[in-house]
mmJSON file of the N, C-alpha and C atoms, coordinates in Angstrom:
{"data_MODEL":{"atom_site":{
"group_PDB":["ATOM","ATOM","ATOM","ATOM","ATOM","ATOM","ATOM","ATOM","ATOM","ATOM","ATOM","ATOM","ATOM","ATOM","ATOM","ATOM","ATOM","ATOM","ATOM","ATOM","ATOM","ATOM","ATOM","ATOM","ATOM","ATOM","ATOM","ATOM","ATOM","ATOM","ATOM","ATOM","ATOM","ATOM","ATOM","ATOM","ATOM","ATOM","ATOM","ATOM","ATOM","ATOM","ATOM","ATOM","ATOM","ATOM","ATOM","ATOM","ATOM","ATOM","ATOM","ATOM","ATOM","ATOM","ATOM","ATOM","ATOM","ATOM","ATOM","ATOM","ATOM","ATOM","ATOM","ATOM","ATOM","ATOM","ATOM","ATOM","ATOM","ATOM","ATOM","ATOM"],
"id":[1,2,3,4,5,6,7,8,9,10,11,12,13,14,15,16,17,18,19,20,21,22,23,24,25,26,27,28,29,30,31,32,33,34,35,36,37,38,39,40,41,42,43,44,45,46,47,48,49,50,51,52,53,54,55,56,57,58,59,60,61,62,63,64,65,66,67,68,69,70,71,72],
"type_symbol":["N","C","C","N","C","C","N","C","C","N","C","C","N","C","C","N","C","C","N","C","C","N","C","C","N","C","C","N","C","C","N","C","C","N","C","C","N","C","C","N","C","C","N","C","C","N","C","C","N","C","C","N","C","C","N","C","C","N","C","C","N","C","C","N","C","C","N","C","C","N","C","C"],
"label_atom_id":["N","CA","C","N","CA","C","N","CA","C","N","CA","C","N","CA","C","N","CA","C","N","CA","C","N","CA","C","N","CA","C","N","CA","C","N","CA","C","N","CA","C","N","CA","C","N","CA","C","N","CA","C","N","CA","C","N","CA","C","N","CA","C","N","CA","C","N","CA","C","N","CA","C","N","CA","C","N","CA","C","N","CA","C"],
"label_alt_id":[null,null,null,null,null,null,null,null,null,null,null,null,null,null,null,null,null,null,null,null,null,null,null,null,null,null,null,null,null,null,null,null,null,null,null,null,null,null,null,null,null,null,null,null,null,null,null,null,null,null,null,null,null,null,null,null,null,null,null,null,null,null,null,null,null,null,null,null,null,null,null,null],
"label_comp_id":["PRO","PRO","PRO","ILE","ILE","ILE","PRO","PRO","PRO","ILE","ILE","ILE","PRO","PRO","PRO","CYS","CYS","CYS","THR","THR","THR","SER","SER","SER","SER","SER","SER","SER","SER","SER","ASP","ASP","ASP","ASN","ASN","ASN","SER","SER","SER","PRO","PRO","PRO","VAL","VAL","VAL","TYR","TYR","TYR","LYS","LYS","LYS","PHE","PHE","PHE","LEU","LEU","LEU","VAL","VAL","VAL","LYS","LYS","LYS","ILE","ILE","ILE","PRO","PRO","PRO","SER","SER","SER"],
"label_asym_id":["A","A","A","A","A","A","A","A","A","A","A","A","A","A","A","A","A","A","A","A","A","A","A","A","A","A","A","A","A","A","A","A","A","A","A","A","A","A","A","A","A","A","A","A","A","A","A","A","A","A","A","A","A","A","A","A","A","A","A","A","A","A","A","A","A","A","A","A","A","A","A","A"],
"label_entity_id":["1","1","1","1","1","1","1","1","1","1","1","1","1","1","1","1","1","1","1","1","1","1","1","1","1","1","1","1","1","1","1","1","1","1","1","1","1","1","1","1","1","1","1","1","1","1","1","1","1","1","1","1","1","1","1","1","1","1","1","1","1","1","1","1","1","1","1","1","1","1","1","1"],
"label_seq_id":[1,1,1,2,2,2,3,3,3,4,4,4,5,5,5,6,6,6,7,7,7,8,8,8,9,9,9,10,10,10,11,11,11,12,12,12,13,13,13,14,14,14,15,15,15,16,16,16,17,17,17,18,18,18,19,19,19,20,20,20,21,21,21,22,22,22,23,23,23,24,24,24],
"pdbx_PDB_ins_code":[null,null,null,null,null,null,null,null,null,null,null,null,null,null,null,null,null,null,null,null,null,null,null,null,null,null,null,null,null,null,null,null,null,null,null,null,null,null,null,null,null,null,null,null,null,null,null,null,null,null,null,null,null,null,null,null,null,null,null,null,null,null,null,null,null,null,null,null,null,null,null,null],
"Cartn_x":[-17.601,-17.572,-17.551,-16.581,-16.716,-17.287,-17.73,-18.977,-18.3,-18.655,-18.266,-18.896,-18.742,-19.064,-19.677,-21.395,-22.056,-21.747,-21.712,-21.708,-22.377,-22.854,-23.668,-22.684,-21.864,-21.49,-21.856,-22.153,-21.834,-22.677,-23.548,-23.985,-24.442,-23.083,-23.751,-24.32,-23.322,-23.428,-23.823,-24.84,-25.853,-25.325,-24.066,-23.274,-23.07,-22.344,-22.342,-23.269,-24.682,-25.838,-26.473,-26.571,-26.246,-25.793,-24.413,-23.486,-23.348,-24.138,-24.84,-26.208,-26.876,-27.588,-27.635,-26.284,-26.16,-24.786,-24.549,-24.135,-23.147,-22.082,-20.701,-20.347],
"Cartn_y":[11.208,10.564,9.177,8.656,6.795,5.814,4.996,4.486,3.203,3.543,2.893,1.336,-0.351,-1.109,-0.898,-2.031,-1.437,-1.911,-0.7,-1.217,-0.503,-0.874,-0.442,-0.01,0.629,1.758,2.364,3.491,4.859,6.21,6.108,6.776,8.067,8.074,10.231,11.422,10.904,11.805,11.645,12.369,11.831,11.438,11.849,11.123,9.483,9.344,7.944,7.621,7.671,6.959,7.095,7.583,7.428,6.842,6.2,4.977,3.891,4.238,2.677,2.203,2.987,2.232,1.721,1.939,1.383,0.053,-0.889,-1.963,-2.391,-2.366,-2.111,-4.019],
"Cartn_z":[-22.868,-21.386,-22.177,-21.243,-22.642,-21.582,-22.294,-21.926,-20.801,-19.533,-18.592,-18.267,-17.462,-17.506,-16.329,-16.291,-15.468,-14.344,-13.115,-11.503,-11.638,-9.907,-8.661,-7.735,-7.959,-6.274,-5.52,-6.851,-6.081,-6.939,-7.829,-8.815,-8.492,-8.222,-7.716,-9.28,-9.683,-10.961,-12.101,-12.855,-13.247,-15.146,-15.021,-16.006,-16.463,-14.874,-14.8,-14.964,-14.387,-13.709,-15.75,-16.053,-17.429,-18.605,-18.207,-18.421,-17.897,-16.37,-15.856,-16.676,-16.844,-17.769,-19.816,-19.888,-20.82,-20.731,-20.783,-20.348,-20.985,-20.987,-22.596,-22.064],
"occupancy":[1.0,1.0,1.0,1.0,1.0,1.0,1.0,1.0,1.0,1.0,1.0,1.0,1.0,1.0,1.0,1.0,1.0,1.0,1.0,1.0,1.0,1.0,1.0,1.0,1.0,1.0,1.0,1.0,1.0,1.0,1.0,1.0,1.0,1.0,1.0,1.0,1.0,1.0,1.0,1.0,1.0,1.0,1.0,1.0,1.0,1.0,1.0,1.0,1.0,1.0,1.0,1.0,1.0,1.0,1.0,1.0,1.0,1.0,1.0,1.0,1.0,1.0,1.0,1.0,1.0,1.0,1.0,1.0,1.0,1.0,1.0,1.0],
"B_iso_or_equiv":[0.0,0.0,0.0,0.0,0.0,0.0,0.0,0.0,0.0,0.0,0.0,0.0,0.0,0.0,0.0,0.0,0.0,0.0,0.0,0.0,0.0,0.0,0.0,0.0,0.0,0.0,0.0,0.0,0.0,0.0,0.0,0.0,0.0,0.0,0.0,0.0,0.0,0.0,0.0,0.0,0.0,0.0,0.0,0.0,0.0,0.0,0.0,0.0,0.0,0.0,0.0,0.0,0.0,0.0,0.0,0.0,0.0,0.0,0.0,0.0,0.0,0.0,0.0,0.0,0.0,0.0,0.0,0.0,0.0,0.0,0.0,0.0],
"pdbx_formal_charge":[null,null,null,null,null,null,null,null,null,null,null,null,null,null,null,null,null,null,null,null,null,null,null,null,null,null,null,null,null,null,null,null,null,null,null,null,null,null,null,null,null,null,null,null,null,null,null,null,null,null,null,null,null,null,null,null,null,null,null,null,null,null,null,null,null,null,null,null,null,null,null,null],
"auth_seq_id":[1,1,1,2,2,2,3,3,3,4,4,4,5,5,5,6,6,6,7,7,7,8,8,8,9,9,9,10,10,10,11,11,11,12,12,12,13,13,13,14,14,14,15,15,15,16,16,16,17,17,17,18,18,18,19,19,19,20,20,20,21,21,21,22,22,22,23,23,23,24,24,24],
"auth_comp_id":["PRO","PRO","PRO","ILE","ILE","ILE","PRO","PRO","PRO","ILE","ILE","ILE","PRO","PRO","PRO","CYS","CYS","CYS","THR","THR","THR","SER","SER","SER","SER","SER","SER","SER","SER","SER","ASP","ASP","ASP","ASN","ASN","ASN","SER","SER","SER","PRO","PRO","PRO","VAL","VAL","VAL","TYR","TYR","TYR","LYS","LYS","LYS","PHE","PHE","PHE","LEU","LEU","LEU","VAL","VAL","VAL","LYS","LYS","LYS","ILE","ILE","ILE","PRO","PRO","PRO","SER","SER","SER"],
"auth_asym_id":["A","A","A","A","A","A","A","A","A","A","A","A","A","A","A","A","A","A","A","A","A","A","A","A","A","A","A","A","A","A","A","A","A","A","A","A","A","A","A","A","A","A","A","A","A","A","A","A","A","A","A","A","A","A","A","A","A","A","A","A","A","A","A","A","A","A","A","A","A","A","A","A"],
"auth_atom_id":["N","CA","C","N","CA","C","N","CA","C","N","CA","C","N","CA","C","N","CA","C","N","CA","C","N","CA","C","N","CA","C","N","CA","C","N","CA","C","N","CA","C","N","CA","C","N","CA","C","N","CA","C","N","CA","C","N","CA","C","N","CA","C","N","CA","C","N","CA","C","N","CA","C","N","CA","C","N","CA","C","N","CA","C"],
"pdbx_PDB_model_num":[1,1,1,1,1,1,1,1,1,1,1,1,1,1,1,1,1,1,1,1,1,1,1,1,1,1,1,1,1,1,1,1,1,1,1,1,1,1,1,1,1,1,1,1,1,1,1,1,1,1,1,1,1,1,1,1,1,1,1,1,1,1,1,1,1,1,1,1,1,1,1,1]
}}}
């Protein structure tokens, strides 16, 4: 998984939620 920028839209995927915690 690639480090995505912190964005709060629809974190349905657990992986996405995990990445969201890490601000790129």
